[in-house]
C-alpha positions as CSV (number, residue, x, y, z in Angstrom):
1,X,96.7,124.6,22.3
2,X,98.8,126.9,21.0
3,X,101.0,126.4,17.6
4,X,104.0,128.5,18.8
5,X,104.5,130.0,22.2
6,X,107.4,133.0,22.1
7,X,109.3,133.4,25.5
8,X,109.9,136.8,25.9
9,X,108.5,140.1,25.0
10,X,111.2,142.4,24.0
11,X,111.5,143.5,21.3
12,X,112.9,140.2,19.1
13,X,110.4,138.1,20.8
14,X,107.6,140.7,19.9
15,X,109.0,140.9,16.1
16,X,109.3,137.4,15.7
17,X,105.6,137.0,17.1
18,X,105.1,139.5,14.4
19,X,107.1,137.7,11.6
20,X,105.1,134.2,12.8
21,X,101.5,135.7,12.0
22,X,102.4,136.8,8.8
23,X,104.2,133.5,7.5
24,X,101.3,131.5,9.4
25,X,97.9,133.8,9.4
26,X,96.1,130.8,10.7
27,X,98.6,129.9,13.5
28,X,97.3,130.0,17.4
29,X,100.4,132.0,18.5
30,X,100.9,133.0,22.2
31,X,103.7,135.5,23.5
32,X,105.1,135.1,26.9
33,X,106.4,138.4,29.0
34,X,107.2,138.1,33.0
35,X,107.3,141.5,33.4
36,X,104.1,143.7,33.5
37,X,104.7,145.3,30.3
38,X,106.9,144.7,27.3
39,X,110.5,145.9,25.7
40,X,111.1,146.1,30.1
41,X,114.7,145.0,30.1
42,X,117.4,145.0,27.4
43,X,114.8,147.1,24.4
44,X,113.4,149.6,26.8
45,X,116.6,150.7,28.3
46,X,119.1,150.9,25.2
47,X,120.3,154.2,23.4
48,X,117.4,154.2,20.9
49,X,120.0,154.5,17.8
50,X,118.6,153.1,14.4
51,X,122.1,151.6,13.4
52,X,124.1,151.7,10.0
53,X,126.3,148.8,10.2
54,X,129.1,149.7,9.4
55,X,131.1,148.0,12.8
56,X,130.1,144.4,11.6
57,X,132.1,142.0,9.9
58,X,131.4,141.7,6.6
59,X,129.3,138.9,5.9
60,X,128.5,138.5,9.6
61,X,124.5,138.2,10.6
62,X,125.0,141.5,12.1
63,X,126.4,143.2,9.4
64,X,123.5,141.7,7.1
65,X,120.2,142.2,9.5
66,X,121.9,146.2,10.6
67,X,122.0,147.4,6.8
68,X,119.2,146.2,6.2
69,X,117.2,146.6,9.2
70,X,118.0,150.0,9.4
71,X,116.3,151.1,6.3
72,X,112.9,148.2,7.6
73,X,112.9,150.2,11.0
74,X,112.6,153.7,9.4
75,X,110.0,152.1,7.2
76,X,108.1,150.5,9.6
77,X,108.2,153.8,11.8
78,X,107.1,155.8,8.8
79,X,104.5,153.5,8.1
80,X,103.1,153.3,11.3
81,X,103.5,157.1,12.3
82,X,106.2,156.7,15.1
83,X,108.3,159.4,15.8
84,X,112.2,159.0,14.8
85,X,114.5,160.9,12.6
86,X,117.9,159.5,10.0
87,X,120.2,162.5,12.0
88,X,122.9,160.8,10.7
89,X,126.4,160.4,12.9
90,X,130.0,161.0,13.2
91,X,133.0,158.8,14.0
92,X,135.7,161.1,15.2
93,X,139.2,160.3,15.7
94,X,140.6,162.3,18.5
95,X,144.4,161.4,18.1
96,X,147.0,160.7,15.6
97,X,147.1,156.9,16.3
98,X,143.8,156.2,15.9
99,X,143.5,157.8,12.2
100,X,144.8,153.8,10.8
101,X,141.4,152.1,12.8
102,X,139.3,155.0,11.3
103,X,140.3,154.4,8.0
104,X,140.2,150.4,8.1
105,X,136.6,151.2,9.6
106,X,135.5,153.4,6.6
107,X,136.6,150.6,4.3
108,X,134.3,148.3,6.6
109,X,131.3,150.9,5.8
110,X,132.1,150.6,2.4
111,X,132.3,146.9,2.3
112,X,128.9,146.6,4.3
113,X,127.5,148.7,1.2
114,X,127.0,152.1,3.7
115,X,127.4,155.2,2.5
116,X,130.0,156.9,4.9
117,X,132.3,160.4,4.1
118,X,135.7,160.3,5.0
119,X,135.4,164.3,6.6
120,X,138.4,166.9,7.9
121,X,138.1,168.3,11.1
122,X,136.7,171.3,9.7
123,X,134.0,169.4,7.8
124,X,133.5,167.9,11.1
125,X,133.0,171.0,13.0
126,X,130.3,171.8,10.7
127,X,128.0,169.4,11.4
128,X,129.5,169.0,15.0
129,X,130.9,172.4,16.1
130,X,132.2,171.9,19.7
131,X,133.9,168.0,18.9
132,X,137.8,168.3,18.9
133,X,139.6,165.9,16.2
134,X,141.9,165.0,13.5
135,X,139.8,163.2,11.3
136,X,136.1,161.8,10.9
137,X,133.8,159.8,9.3
138,X,130.1,160.8,8.3
139,X,127.8,157.8,8.4
140,X,124.4,159.2,7.1
141,X,121.9,156.2,7.6
142,X,122.3,156.5,11.4
143,X,118.8,157.7,13.2
144,X,117.2,157.5,16.3
145,X,113.6,156.0,18.0
146,X,111.6,155.2,20.7
147,X,112.3,151.2,20.8
148,X,109.4,151.5,23.2
149,X,106.9,152.7,20.8
150,X,108.3,150.5,18.1
151,X,107.3,147.6,20.4
152,X,104.2,148.4,21.5
153,X,103.1,148.8,18.2
154,X,104.3,145.1,17.2
155,X,102.8,143.6,20.2
156,X,99.3,145.2,18.7
157,X,99.8,144.4,15.3
158,X,100.2,140.6,17.1
159,X,97.1,140.9,18.0
160,X,95.2,142.0,15.3
161,X,96.7,139.3,13.2
162,X,95.1,137.0,16.1
163,X,97.8,136.7,18.7
164,X,97.5,135.7,22.1
165,X,99.6,138.1,24.2
166,X,100.2,137.7,28.3
167,X,102.0,140.0,30.5
168,X,103.0,138.7,34.1
169,X,103.5,135.1,33.0
170,X,107.1,133.6,34.2
171,X,108.2,130.3,32.5
172,X,109.2,128.2,35.4
173,X,109.3,124.9,33.8
174,X,109.3,123.6,30.0
175,X,108.0,119.4,29.9
176,X,107.2,117.5,26.8
177,X,103.8,116.0,26.3
178,X,103.7,113.5,23.5
179,X,105.1,116.1,20.2
180,X,104.4,119.1,22.5
181,X,105.4,121.1,24.8
182,X,103.7,122.3,28.3
183,X,105.3,125.5,29.7
184,X,104.4,126.1,33.2
185,X,104.1,129.5,34.0
186,X,102.9,131.2,37.5
187,X,99.8,132.3,35.7
188,X,98.5,128.6,34.5
189,X,100.1,125.9,31.8
190,X,100.1,126.4,28.1
191,X,100.4,123.5,25.6
192,X,102.1,124.2,22.5
193,X,103.7,122.6,19.6
194,X,106.9,124.9,19.2
195,X,108.4,127.0,21.6
196,X,110.5,130.1,20.6
197,X,112.7,131.3,23.7
198,X,113.5,134.9,23.1
199,X,113.9,135.7,27.1
200,X,117.0,137.6,26.8
201,X,119.1,138.1,30.1
202,X,117.3,134.4,30.6
203,X,117.9,132.8,27.6
204,X,120.4,130.5,28.4
205,X,118.6,129.4,31.4
206,X,115.1,128.9,29.2
207,X,117.4,126.6,26.8
208,X,118.5,124.9,29.6
209,X,114.5,124.3,30.5
210,X,113.9,123.0,27.3
211,X,116.5,120.6,27.6
212,X,118.8,122.4,24.9
213,X,122.3,123.1,25.1
214,X,123.3,126.8,25.1
215,X,126.5,126.9,23.8
216,X,127.0,129.8,26.2
217,X,126.6,131.5,29.6
218,X,125.3,135.0,29.7
219,X,126.7,137.5,31.4
220,X,125.5,140.7,32.4
221,X,127.2,143.8,32.2
222,X,125.5,147.2,33.0
223,X,126.1,150.2,30.6
224,X,125.7,153.2,33.0
225,X,124.6,157.2,31.4
226,X,124.8,160.8,32.7
227,X,122.6,163.2,30.8
228,X,123.6,166.4,29.7
229,X,121.8,169.2,31.5
230,X,119.2,171.4,29.3
231,X,121.3,174.2,29.0
232,X,124.2,172.3,27.9
233,X,121.9,170.1,25.0
234,X,123.5,172.3,22.3
235,X,126.8,171.0,22.7
236,X,125.7,167.9,20.7
237,X,123.9,168.0,17.4
238,X,123.2,164.6,16.6
239,X,125.4,161.5,17.2
240,X,129.3,161.6,17.9
241,X,131.2,158.4,18.3
242,X,134.9,157.8,19.5
243,X,136.6,155.0,16.9
244,X,136.5,151.9,19.1
245,X,138.9,149.6,20.0
246,X,138.5,146.7,18.0
247,X,140.3,144.2,20.7
248,X,137.8,145.4,23.1
249,X,133.8,144.2,22.8
250,X,132.4,147.8,23.5
251,X,132.4,151.0,21.5
252,X,133.3,153.3,24.2
253,X,131.3,156.1,25.5
254,X,129.9,158.5,23.1
255,X,126.8,161.1,22.7
256,X,123.8,160.3,21.7
257,X,120.7,162.9,20.9
258,X,117.7,161.0,22.1
259,X,114.1,161.0,20.4
260,X,112.9,163.4,23.0
261,X,115.6,166.1,22.5
262,X,117.5,164.9,25.8
263,X,121.7,164.1,25.3
264,X,123.4,160.7,26.9
265,X,126.5,160.4,27.2
266,X,128.2,156.9,27.9
267,X,127.8,154.2,28.1
268,X,130.7,152.5,30.1
269,X,130.3,149.2,31.1
270,X,130.8,147.1,34.0
271,X,130.0,143.7,35.1
272,X,126.8,143.6,36.6
273,X,126.0,141.5,40.0
274,X,122.0,140.6,38.8
275,X,121.5,139.7,35.5
276,X,118.9,142.7,35.8
277,X,121.0,144.9,37.7
278,X,120.2,148.2,36.8
279,X,121.6,149.8,39.7
280,X,125.2,150.1,41.0
281,X,123.6,148.6,44.9
282,X,121.5,145.5,42.7
283,X,123.0,142.0,44.1
284,X,122.0,138.6,43.5
285,X,123.8,135.8,45.2
286,X,122.8,133.2,42.3
287,X,123.6,135.8,39.6
288,X,126.9,136.7,40.9
289,X,128.1,133.0,41.5
290,X,127.2,131.7,38.1
291,X,129.9,134.5,36.5
292,X,132.5,134.0,38.7
293,X,132.4,129.8,39.1
294,X,132.3,130.2,35.2
295,X,136.0,129.8,33.1
296,X,135.1,131.6,30.5
297,X,134.6,135.2,32.7
298,X,138.1,134.7,34.1
299,X,139.6,134.6,30.8
300,X,138.1,137.1,29.6
301,X,138.6,139.5,32.6
302,X,142.5,138.2,31.7
303,X,142.5,138.9,28.6
304,X,140.8,143.1,28.8
305,X,142.0,143.8,32.3
306,X,143.5,147.1,31.9
307,X,140.7,148.4,29.9
308,X,137.9,146.7,32.7
309,X,139.6,148.5,35.0
310,X,139.3,151.5,33.3
311,X,135.6,151.0,33.0
312,X,135.8,150.5,36.6
313,X,136.9,154.0,37.4
314,X,134.6,155.6,35.4
315,X,131.9,153.4,36.9
316,X,132.8,155.1,40.6
317,X,134.6,158.6,39.5
318,X,132.4,161.0,37.9
319,X,135.7,163.4,36.8
320,X,137.1,159.9,35.1
321,X,134.0,159.9,33.0
322,X,134.0,163.6,31.9
323,X,137.5,163.5,31.1
324,X,136.5,160.7,28.6
325,X,133.9,162.8,27.6
326,X,136.1,165.3,27.1
327,X,137.8,163.7,24.5
328,X,135.3,164.5,22.1
329,X,134.0,167.6,23.5
330,X,136.5,169.9,25.8
331,X,133.7,172.3,26.8
332,X,132.0,169.3,28.8
333,X,132.0,170.1,32.5
334,X,131.0,167.3,35.7
335,X,128.6,169.8,36.6
336,X,126.9,169.7,33.1
337,X,126.3,165.6,33.6
338,X,123.6,164.0,35.4
339,X,123.2,160.3,35.8
340,X,120.1,158.6,34.0
341,X,119.3,155.3,33.4
342,X,121.7,152.4,33.1
343,X,121.2,149.7,30.5
344,X,122.1,146.0,31.3
345,X,123.6,143.6,28.0
346,X,123.1,140.0,27.8
347,X,126.6,139.0,26.4
348,X,126.9,135.6,25.5
349,X,130.3,134.0,26.4
350,X,131.6,130.7,25.9
351,X,133.4,128.6,28.2
352,X,137.2,129.4,26.5
353,X,136.7,133.1,27.1
354,X,135.8,134.2,23.9
355,X,132.6,136.3,23.5
356,X,129.6,135.0,20.9
357,X,130.1,137.7,18.5
358,X,127.0,136.8,16.3
359,X,124.0,135.8,16.6
360,X,123.4,133.0,18.3
361,X,120.2,130.4,17.7
362,X,120.5,126.7,19.3
363,X,117.9,124.4,17.9
364,X,115.8,122.1,20.3
365,X,113.2,119.8,20.4
366,X,110.6,121.6,18.6
367,X,111.8,124.5,20.0
368,X,114.3,127.5,18.9
369,X,116.5,129.3,21.6
370,X,117.9,132.6,20.5
371,X,120.7,132.6,23.3
372,X,122.8,135.8,21.8
373,X,121.0,139.3,20.0
374,X,123.5,141.8,20.5
375,X,123.1,145.3,19.4
376,X,122.2,146.0,17.0
377,X,119.1,143.7,17.8
378,X,116.6,146.6,17.9
379,X,117.5,148.1,14.6
380,X,117.5,144.5,13.2
381,X,114.1,143.1,14.3
382,X,112.3,142.7,11.6
383,X,115.4,141.0,9.9
384,X,115.8,138.9,13.1
385,X,112.6,138.0,13.6
386,X,111.7,136.8,9.7
387,X,115.1,134.8,9.8
388,X,114.1,133.1,13.1
389,X,110.2,131.9,11.6
390,X,112.6,130.9,8.5
391,X,114.3,127.9,10.4
392,X,111.6,126.9,12.4
393,X,110.9,123.5,10.6
394,X,107.8,123.4,7.5
395,X,104.6,123.7,9.6
396,X,102.5,121.9,6.4
397,X,99.4,121.7,8.9
398,X,99.8,125.7,8.8
399,X,100.0,126.1,5.0
400,X,96.3,127.1,3.3
401,X,95.0,124.8,0.9
402,X,94.4,126.0,-2.4
403,X,91.6,124.4,-4.3
404,X,91.7,125.1,-7.8
405,X,89.1,124.9,-10.6
406,X,90.7,121.7,-12.4
407,X,91.3,119.7,-9.1
408,X,87.4,120.2,-8.5
409,X,86.8,117.4,-11.0
């Protein structure tokens, strides 16, 4: 019998387990992951960036969690000896018409309490000599890390707190048992007082297993990357981003120096025909049918038809992908790029075609369902875990009773 069972062993599930152990040190905590390793899906295939929070609407959970999370993540890495670097990044306008958007982004950074600086094209070149632009912003708090290493440390700390971790354990059914819940899996059944759903790409499905209404459907978008050949890595020293289109939900292709010193370029963003579809050829009829029969998808597709077509073209044309990158660094040539891993983003989409832009946490019977934890979830994971635990109804049976001398009579 467990006090808490967490479904999903990505960075959000593990950070929640860590926060639970700190809040309730005597609780029996279980973390279930269907894969054979932690951080197998979104966490293990992301860009490894410690984000600053500059992009997010002031006052939103994303803005607050990211700003605070960028600090707490760096402190966590310092405390536990995890390789990381606060290298900063530049966001650049490559055309005059982008300068007003760059100015708005600068103001947003100030509103979010982030250290940002407007810099001239000449100052950009002092940081990134090969970039061509008409203006830029320097963001000082952006960093890089390997989030798989972070997750392994989270898992280790959960075990030290007394938590139980189970890999290769997929939840198939959730059934009530009095005031408790029974998780039936391919690896046995587990009874728990409370369920926390952090299943990422499958969070809406797990919510329905728990008889909760997720309020949105997960639509998978694959982000495809190229990597600079080793002899061309000198072209990028830190991180280089374009000015994002505020009407499009993705940032656009950019350059990211990884913690292993490789340089990734991308991603584009295309619909994946499988929830865990990391290759163009990956296909699951059930997953695809869910998307194409969902009215919200077609409303989204109609709204962003032009951008969507360009993303598809970049997916199948290396030349088109290269041209997008050349807007930032003209010296980059197609032969300098080799394909590397892709990631799949679990994007929560409402029936009206609007994207769930912030964190979506849905309460259920003796359960909480994290149905949207978008980027910057990895950066913000320590903050998100604490916030999720704060939403759990008070567990009085787990509180430590302190008897003072006056109480002994």
